[in-house]
N, C-alpha and C positions, 0 to 999 in steps of 0.2 A: 569092805567094799561099799562104795557109795553111788547111789543113783541120784544125779542132780538134774532136776527138771530144767529144760531149756529156758534161759532168761537173757534177754538182750534189750538194753535201753534204746537201741537204735531202731526198733520196730514198735508199732503201736501195741499196747498191752493185749488187746483183743486178738491180735494175730499171733501172739506167742503160743497159745495152746494149739495142739493138733486137733484134728477132727475127732479122734478117739477121746481126747481129754474133754472136749466140749460135750460129747455124748454122755460121758460119765457124770459130769456136773449136771446136765439136764435131767438125767435119771433121778439123781438125788433131789433136785429142785421139784420135779413133778411129784415124787413120793411125799415130800414134806408139805407141799401146797395142798394136796388132796387129803393127806392125813389131817391137816388143820381143818379142812371143811367138815370131815366126818366127826371130829371131836367138838368143834366150837358150835356146831348147829344145836347141840344139846344145851348149851348155855342160854340159847334164845327160846327154848321151848320148855324150860323147867316149870314155869308157872302153869301152862295148860296141861302138862303131864300131871302135876299135883292135883289139879281140878278133876281130870278124868278118872284118876284112880282113887280120888278122895283121900290123899295122904298129905301130911304137912310138907311145906316147901323144904324144911330142914331135912326131911327124909330123902327128898329128891337130890339135894346137894350132896348127900352121902354117896349116892350113885356116882356122882362126879368125882368124889374123893377116892372111892375104891378103884375107879378107872385109872386115876392118876397113880395110885399106889402100885397097881399091877403092871404099870409101865416098867417098873424096876425089874420085875421078873423077866419080861420080854427083852429088855435092854441087856441084862446080864447074859441071858442065853444067846441072844443075837450077837453080842460082842464076842463071846467065846467062839461062836461059829465063824464070824467074820475074820477073826485072827487066825483061825486054823483051816478054814475051808474056802475062804474068799469072801469078798464084799457083796457080790451079786446075789448069791442064793438066799441069804437071810433077808436081803432087801425085797426080793420077789415074794418070799413067804409072808413077810410082814404086811405088804400091801394087800395081798389076797385075804389075809386074816382079818384086818380091820374093816375091809370093805364088806365081807360077808357078815361079820358080826353086826355092823350097823344096819344092814339090810334086814337081817333076821329080827333085830330089835323092833323094827317097824311093825311086825306082826304080833307084838306082845299082847296076850289075853289078860295078863295080870301084871301088877307092879313087880312082883318077884321075878317073873320071866324077863322083863325089861332090865331089871337090876343085874341079872345073871349075864346077859349077852353084852350089855354095855360094860360090865366089869371085864369080860373076856376081851372086848375090844382094846382095853388098855394094854394087854400083852402084845398085840400086834402093833399098836402105836409105839410102845417102847422099843420094839425090835427094829422099827424103821430108822430111827435116828442114828444109832452108832454105825450101822452098815452104810447108810447114805452119807453121813458126814465123812467117814473115812474114805469112801469111794471118791467123793468130790474133792476133798482137800488133798489127798495123796496124788490126785491126778492133775493138780493145778499148780502153775508156776508161782514162786514165792512173791514176785513183784506185785501182783494184783490179788494175792490170796485173801487179804483182809477185806477188800472190796467185794469179791465174789462170795466170801463167807457171809457178808452182810446181805447181799442179794439172796443167797440161799436161805439164811435164817429168816430174813424178812418175808419170804414167801409164805410163812405162817400167817402174816397179815393179809396176804392176798386170799388165802384159803378162808380166813375169818370174814373178809369182805364178801366173798362169794356166798358164804352161808348167810350173811346179813341180807344180801340181795334176795336169796331164795326165800328167806323168812319174810321179808317185807312184801314181796310180790306174789308168793305162792302159798303162804300159810292159810289164807282164807279160802283157797281153792282145794288144797290137798291135805291140810292139817299137819300135825306134828308127825304122824306116821309116814305120810308121803315124803316129808323132808328127810326122814331116815332112809327111806327106800332109795332116794337119789344117791345115797352113799355107796351103792354098788359100782358106780361108774369108774372109780379109781382102779378097779381090777383090770381094766383094759390096758393100763400102762405096763403091766407085767409082760405082756406079749412083746412089746417094743424093747424092754430091758433084756429079755431073754435072747433076742436075736441081734441086737445092735450095740450092746455095751460090753466092754472088756474089763478085766481086772486091772488095777493100777500096777505099773511096772515095779514100783517100789515094793509093794506087797509080794509080787511074784518072785522078785530077786531075794527078798528076805526069807521067804519060805524055802527057796532053793538052797540058801546057805544053811538053814537049820537042818535040812535033810542031808546035806553034804557032810556035816560034822556029827550027824546022828544025835542031835540035841534039840529039844523042843521046849517051848514054854507051855507046859500042859495045864498050868493053873494060873492064867494071866491075872485073874482077879486077886489072888493072893500076892502076886508079884508087886502090885502097885502099893501094897501096904508094908513092903519090906524096906529096910534101910536104903537110902538113896532116892527113893520116890515117895516115902511116907509123908513128909512135910508138904511136898508138892500136891499129893493126893488130898490131904486134909484141907489145905487152903483152897484148892479147887472146889471141894465139896461145900465149903462155907460160901464161896462166891456164887455157885449155882443155886444153892438153897435160898440165898437172899434174893436172887433175881426171880426165881419162881414165885416167891412170896409177894414180890412187887407185882408181878404179872397178874396173879389172881386177886390181889387187892384192888387192882385197877379194873380188870375185865370180868371176873367171875360173876359178880352180882350187879354189875352196872345195868344190864337189861332188866333184871328182876326189880331193881330199884325204880327204874322208869315206868315199868308196867304196874307194879304193886302200889307204890306210894304216889307217883305223879300221874298215873292213869293214862300214859301215852299209848297211842295206837301202834300196831305192828310197823307201819310205814314210818311213823315218827321215831320209834326205837331204832329202826334199821338205819336211819340217816346218820347219826353220829358214829354208830358202830362201823358202818361201811366206810365213811370218809376217813375216820381215824385210822382204820386198818390200811387204807391206801397210803396214808401218810406214814404209817409204820413201815411199810415196804420201802418207801422212799427214804425214810429216816435211817433205817438199818443200812441201806446202801450208802447213804451219805457218810455215816459214821464209820462204815467199813473203809471207805475211801480215806477218811481222816486217819484211820488207824494205820494205813500203809505209809502215811507221811509222818505223823506224830508218834505213833506207837500204839500197841493194842490197849494199854492201860488208859491213856488219855481218851481214846475212842470210846471208852465206857464211863470213865469218871466224869467227864464234862457233861454229857447229856443227863446222867443220873443226878448231878448236882442241880442243874436247871429244873429238872422235873420236881424236885422237892418243893420249890417255890410256886410251881404251876398248879399243884394238886388242889389247893383250896378254891381255885377259881371256878371249877365246875361242880364242887360239892358244897359250897357255901351259898348256893343260890337255887331258886326253883324256876328262874327265867329260862325258857327254852333256848333263846338266842345265846345267852351266856354259856349254858351247859354244852350246847353243840359246838360252839366256837372253841371254848377252852379244852374240851375233850379231844377235839381234832388236833389242836396244837400239842396236847400231851402225847399224841402219837409220835411226834417228832423227837421227843425226849424220853419220857418214862416208858414209852412203847418201843423205843429203839436202842435199848441197852443190851440187846441180845444178839446183835449181829456178829459179834466175835466169838460166840460159843463154838461154832464148828472149827474155825481156824485156831483159836487160842487153846482149846482142849487138845486138838490134834498136834499142835506144835509143842505142847508141854510133855508129851509122852512118846516113847520109842515105838517103832513099827510093830514089834512083837506083841505089844499090849495095847496098841492105840485104840482099837475099836472097843475092847473090853473096858478100858479106862474111861473113854468118852461116854459109853453107854451107861456104865454104873454111876459115874459122877453126875452126869446130866439128869438121870432119872431118880437118883436118891433125892435130888432137889424137888422132884415131883411129890415125894412123900410129905415134905414140909409144906409145899405149896398146896397140897390137897387138904390140909387142915384149915386153910384160910376161909374157904366158903362156908363150911359148917359153923365155925367159930363166929364169923361175922354175921351169919344168918341168925344164930342164937342170940347174939347181942342186939340185933336189929328187931327181931320178932318177939322172942320170949322175954327179953329184958327191956323191950320198948324204947330202945335208943334210936330206932330208925336206922336206915342203911348208911346215910351220908357220913356221919361222924366216925363210926367204926372203920369205914372204908378209907377215910382221909388219914386217920391216925396210923392205920396199918401200912398204907402206901408210903407215907413219909418215913416211918420207922425203918422199914426194910430198904428204902432207897439209901438211907444213911449207912446201913450195914453193907450194901453193895459197894459203896465207895471204900469203906474200910477193907472189905475182903479183896478188892482188886489191888489196893495198895500193898497187900501182903503177898501177892503173887509176883512171878518173874515177868520181865518184858521179853517177848519172843518175836517181835517184828523182824522179818527178813530171814527167819530160820529155814534152813534147807532140810527137807525131810529125806532121810537116807534109808538104805536097806541094811545098814550096819546092825550087828547082833549086840545091842547095847545091854539088854537085860541078861542074856545068857553069859556074856563076858563080864558082867558086873560093873559096867562103866556108864550106866544110864544117867543122863544129865537132863534135867527138866527144861533148861533154857540155854541160850547161847550167851 
C-alpha cells in the first residue's frame, strides 16, 4: 500500500500542503528553533561561567561535549517511541525536558550542579530532532520537501541568532543565569502541539498495516544495521559526523575566541554571531531550494566546497571588519550545508524505521562533534596555539570529508514517502 502526498505542478508549491501538513511542519520548526536557543546560549556564556565557578575553560567545554553525547541517548529513545507510538508524543516530551533542564541549570549553586542539568538537557535535545524531522518531512509534498527541509534545519540559525541577541542586550542586566532562565519559554509550544497537530498519514497507515499482518519492527535500531540498509546507514553516519565536526569547528569556540583573545565586548561578539545565523537561515533555505532542482547531493557539495576557501578570511586577521564580514558570508556556505539533513535522512530510510534511523544517525554525529571543542580548546590554551589556527585547520579538514561523504551516498530528490512495509518484507531500498 502506498500513501502518496498530493503533488501538482499546476498550483503554487505553498498551496499544495493542507492545513494539517502546515501545522505539523510548524510544530517541528518551533521545536527546533527553540531547541537551538536553549543549547547555543551556553556557547556564549562559557567564559563567564568559568570565571564564576573558578574552573578552566576546558572544563566548561566538557559540559558542552557531554550535552552533545547524551543527545544520542535521547534520540535513540525518541526514535523508537516515534516509530512505534507516533511522532507527536516524543516531540512534546522532548520540548518540556530541555526547557526545564535549562531553567533549573540557571539556579546552579556549584559547577557540578550545572554540569548535571546541562548534561540532562542533551537527552531532551536529542529526542526533539527525530520526532520533529519525521513529523515534518512525512507530512510534506515531495516537490518542495528539499526547500522546506532547509527552512526547517535553518531554524537552528534563527535560534542561535535569538540567543546572540539575548546575550548582546541582556547579559549585562541578567547575567548568564538569567539567560538560562529564559529557556523555560519553549515549554509553551507543547500546549499548541497537543491540541492542533495530527500524526502524519504515512505513519498512521504504516502502523495499521503492521497490526493487520501481526508483524512489527520491534527493534528498528538493529534493523538499520542489517543487510539491505547497512551500507546506507554507515555512509549516512560518515556524512552526519563530518557535518557536525564542521559546525562545531566554526561555531563552538568562535565567541570564546573573540572574548578571550581579542577582548571583544558582549555586543561586539553578538554582532557577527547574530547576522551570520540570520544568513544561515537564508542559506539553508536557498540550498534547500537548489536541492529540489539540482538534487540533494549538489545542494550540499557546492556550499561545502566554497566554504573551504572562505574559512581563512575570518581567522587569518584580527581586523573586526574583516572578521565580521567574512564570518557572515561563511554563514551562507559553511553554515548552510545542513539544510538537507531532515529530508535526505528521511528519504533514505523506510517508514518503519525512519525516526529511529534519523535520530541515531544524526546524533551519533554529535558524539564526534562533541570532541571538537575540548580538543581545539586544549590546543589553543594548553598548547598555546591560540584559537584561530586550530579552528581553521579543523574546519577545512572536515569540510573536505563532508564532500567525500555526500558523494558516497545516494541521490533521493523527488522520492515519494510511502506506507509500504519495506523492512518487514525485506525489500528496503535506500534510494530511488
